[in-house]
C-alpha positions in Angstrom: 20.1 27.6 -15.7 21.8 26.7 -19.0 22.0 23.1 -18.0 18.4 23.1 -16.9 17.3 24.7 -20.1 19.1 22.0 -22.1 17.4 19.3 -20.0 14.0 21.0 -20.6 14.5 21.1 -24.4 15.3 17.4 -24.4 12.3 16.5 -22.1 9.9 19.4 -21.9 7.1 17.9 -19.7 9.3 17.1 -16.7 10.8 18.5 -13.5 12.9 20.7 -15.8 10.1 22.8 -17.1 8.9 23.5 -13.6 12.5 24.4 -12.5 13.0 26.7 -15.4 9.6 28.4 -14.9 9.8 28.9 -11.1 13.5 30.0 -11.1 12.7 32.6 -13.8 9.3 33.8 -12.6 9.3 33.3 -8.8 12.9 32.9 -7.6 12.1 34.3 -4.1 9.8 31.3 -3.5 12.0 28.7 -5.2 14.8 26.5 -3.9 16.9 24.0 -5.8 19.2 21.4 -4.3 21.6 20.1 -6.9 24.0 17.2 -7.2 26.2 18.2 -10.1 29.6 18.0 -11.6 30.5 21.2 -13.5 27.5 21.7 -15.9 26.3 18.1 -15.6 23.3 17.8 -13.3 23.1 14.3 -11.7 20.1 14.8 -9.4 18.1 17.7 -8.0 15.1 18.7 -5.9 13.0 21.7 -6.8 11.1 23.1 -3.9 8.5 25.8 -4.6 7.3 27.2 -1.3 3.8 28.2 -2.6 2.2 31.2 -4.2 0.1 34.2 -3.1 -3.2 32.5 -3.9 -5.3 30.2 -1.7 -5.1 27.4 -4.2 -1.3 27.6 -4.1 -0.9 27.2 -0.3 1.2 24.1 -0.7 4.8 23.0 -1.1 5.3 21.8 -4.7 8.4 19.5 -4.8 9.9 17.9 -7.9 12.6 15.4 -7.4 14.6 14.3 -10.4 16.8 11.1 -10.1 16.3 10.9 -6.3 19.4 10.3 -4.2 19.8 10.2 -0.4 22.2 13.2 -0.7 19.5 15.3 -2.1 16.5 14.0 -0.1 18.2 14.5 3.3 18.9 18.1 2.5 15.2 19.0 2.1 14.3 21.0 5.2 10.7 22.4 5.2 8.2 23.0 8.0 5.2 20.7 8.1 2.9 23.7 8.1 1.0 22.7 5.0 0.6 19.9 2.5 3.5 18.9 0.3 2.9 17.7 -3.3 6.0 15.7 -4.0 6.5 14.6 -7.6 9.1 12.0 -8.5 11.0 11.4 -11.7 13.0 8.2 -12.4 12.2 6.8 -9.0 12.1 3.3 -7.4 10.1 1.8 -4.6 13.0 2.3 -2.2 13.1 6.0 -3.1 9.4 6.3 -2.1 10.2 4.7 1.3 13.3 6.9 1.8 11.3 10.1 1.0 8.3 9.2 3.2 10.7 8.4 6.1 12.5 11.7 5.7 9.3 13.7 5.5 8.0 11.9 8.6 11.1 12.9 10.4 10.3 16.5 9.4 6.9 16.2 11.1 4.6 15.2 8.3 2.1 12.7 9.6 0.0 11.3 6.8 1.0 10.2 3.3 -0.9 9.3 0.1 1.1 7.7 -2.7 -0.5 7.9 -6.2 0.4 7.3 -9.8 0.0 9.9 -12.5 0.4 9.8 -16.3 2.3 12.6 -18.1 0.5 13.2 -21.4 1.7 15.3 -24.3 0.1 16.6 -27.5 2.3 17.6 -30.5 1.1 19.9 -33.3 0.9 17.1 -35.8 -1.3 15.0 -33.6 -3.8 17.6 -32.4 -7.4 16.8 -33.1 -9.5 19.7 -31.9 -12.9 19.4 -30.2 -15.9 20.3 -32.4 -17.3 22.1 -29.3 -14.2 24.2 -28.9 -16.2 27.2 -30.1 -18.2 27.1 -26.8 -15.0 27.7 -24.8 -14.4 31.4 -23.9 -11.3 32.9 -22.5 -12.1 34.1 -19.0 -11.7 37.8 -18.2 -11.9 39.7 -15.0 -15.6 40.2 -15.3 -15.9 36.4 -15.0 -14.4 36.4 -11.5 -17.7 35.8 -9.6 -18.4 32.8 -11.9 -14.9 31.4 -11.3 -15.2 31.9 -7.5 -18.5 30.0 -7.5 -17.0 27.1 -9.5 -14.0 26.9 -7.2 -16.4 26.8 -4.2 -18.0 23.7 -5.7 -14.6 22.2 -6.2 -13.9 22.8 -2.5 -11.6 25.9 -2.6 -12.8 29.0 -0.9 -11.6 32.3 -2.2 -12.8 35.9 -2.6 -14.0 37.4 -5.8 -11.0 39.7 -5.7 -8.6 36.7 -5.5 -10.5 35.0 -8.3 -10.0 38.1 -10.4 -6.2 38.1 -9.7 -5.9 34.4 -10.6 -7.7 35.1 -13.9 -5.2 37.9 -14.6 -2.3 35.7 -13.7 -3.1 32.5 -15.6 -4.9 31.8 -18.9 -8.3 30.2 -18.3 -11.0 28.9 -20.7 -14.5 28.0 -19.6 -17.8 26.9 -20.9 -20.6 29.2 -19.6 -24.1 27.7 -19.4 -27.1 29.7 -17.9 -24.7 32.3 -16.4 -22.6 29.6 -14.6 -19.2 28.1 -15.4 -20.0 24.6 -16.4 -16.4 23.6 -17.1 -12.9 25.1 -16.9 -9.2 24.5 -17.6 -6.1 26.6 -17.2 -2.6 27.0 -18.4 -0.2 27.3 -15.5 3.2 27.2 -17.2 4.1 29.0 -20.5 7.5 28.3 -21.8 9.1 28.3 -25.3 9.4 24.5 -24.9 5.9 23.7 -23.7 2.5 24.8 -22.3 1.4 23.0 -19.2 -2.4 22.7 -18.7 -4.2 21.8 -15.5 -7.1 22.5 -13.2 -9.6 20.8 -15.6 -12.9 20.6 -13.8 -16.6 20.2 -14.8 -19.6 20.6 -12.6 -21.4 17.3 -11.9 -24.5 18.2 -13.8 -22.6 19.1 -16.9 -20.3 16.1 -17.2 -20.4 13.8 -20.2 -21.3 16.6 -22.6 -17.9 17.3 -24.0 -17.2 20.5 -22.2 -13.9 19.4 -20.6 -12.7 18.4 -24.0 -13.8 21.8 -25.4 -11.8 23.9 -22.8 -8.8 21.7 -23.0 -8.9 21.9 -26.8 -8.9 25.7 -26.6 -5.8 25.8 -24.5 -4.1 23.1 -26.5 -4.8 25.1 -29.7 -2.8 28.1 -28.3 0.3 25.8 -27.9 -0.2 24.4 -31.4 -0.3 27.9 -32.8 3.2 28.4 -31.4 4.3 25.1 -32.9 5.1 23.7 -29.4 3.7 20.8 -27.5 1.1 21.0 -24.7 1.3 18.8 -21.7 -0.8 17.8 -18.7 -0.9 15.3 -15.8 -3.8 12.9 -15.1 -4.3 10.4 -12.3 -3.9 6.7 -13.3 -7.4 5.2 -13.3 -9.2 8.4 -14.3 -10.3 6.7 -17.5 -13.0 9.4 -18.5 -10.3 12.1 -18.5 -7.7 9.9 -20.2 -10.2 9.2 -23.0 -10.9 12.9 -23.5 -7.2 13.7 -23.7 -6.5 10.9 -26.1 -9.3 12.0 -28.4 -7.6 15.4 -28.6 -4.3 13.8 -29.7 -2.6 13.5 -26.3 -0.4 10.4 -25.6 1.0 9.0 -22.4 4.8 9.5 -22.3 5.5 8.2 -18.8 3.8 7.2 -15.5 5.2 8.6 -12.3 4.8 8.5 -8.5 3.4 11.5 -6.6 3.5 11.6 -2.8 1.1 13.8 -0.9 2.4 14.5 2.5 0.1 16.1 5.1 0.9 17.8 8.4 
């Protein structure tokens, strides 16, 4: 944990922040395969086996400095989708990983590229519409459930209420409906990680996604730590929003989605 914490401080928006967070918060659902010498970590795979909510019914796997020794030790059942995120990988690593997951029983693969983006306190430029973003509370559970249904995720109002209790969400509410939403899924002394940004089709292009992301980013800035997020390469509207808030791209990585 000391070695992971040191890595996280040197590179906060990385596999290291996820490893530190999951091992601390959800150790019973977390597995780490390490290739190390004393306190020097050479390579590792973080395997989070999923959470208690519908939206978390996946494997989340972060592989830092992929090696065959680590990859071949991953043993999971192809009972649900695996979101595999790679750090410092090559094209041969991608082939090795897909071959291994195919041997485990996964049948379909989608390889995509994502940017890691980060915003430091000195670069933050808040949205003028940030005042429209409200922090969601339990009484907003029905609105949250309805928005997730439009996004394609079915859940009960009770589950929506639990998710709001567990993670910080900001939303823009228009005509008693959630028009846009964003959440903070990881809170560490080194970084806040933002995700789940979504705007209903009829409200896009109005600056609402920028407003909710700005509200969450401000909370990180108030603690004098960076905020980070991931965005798919080619999603230019989202990238423009984040750049206007002061985010910058720090790396581009490969993600592999493996399906049963």
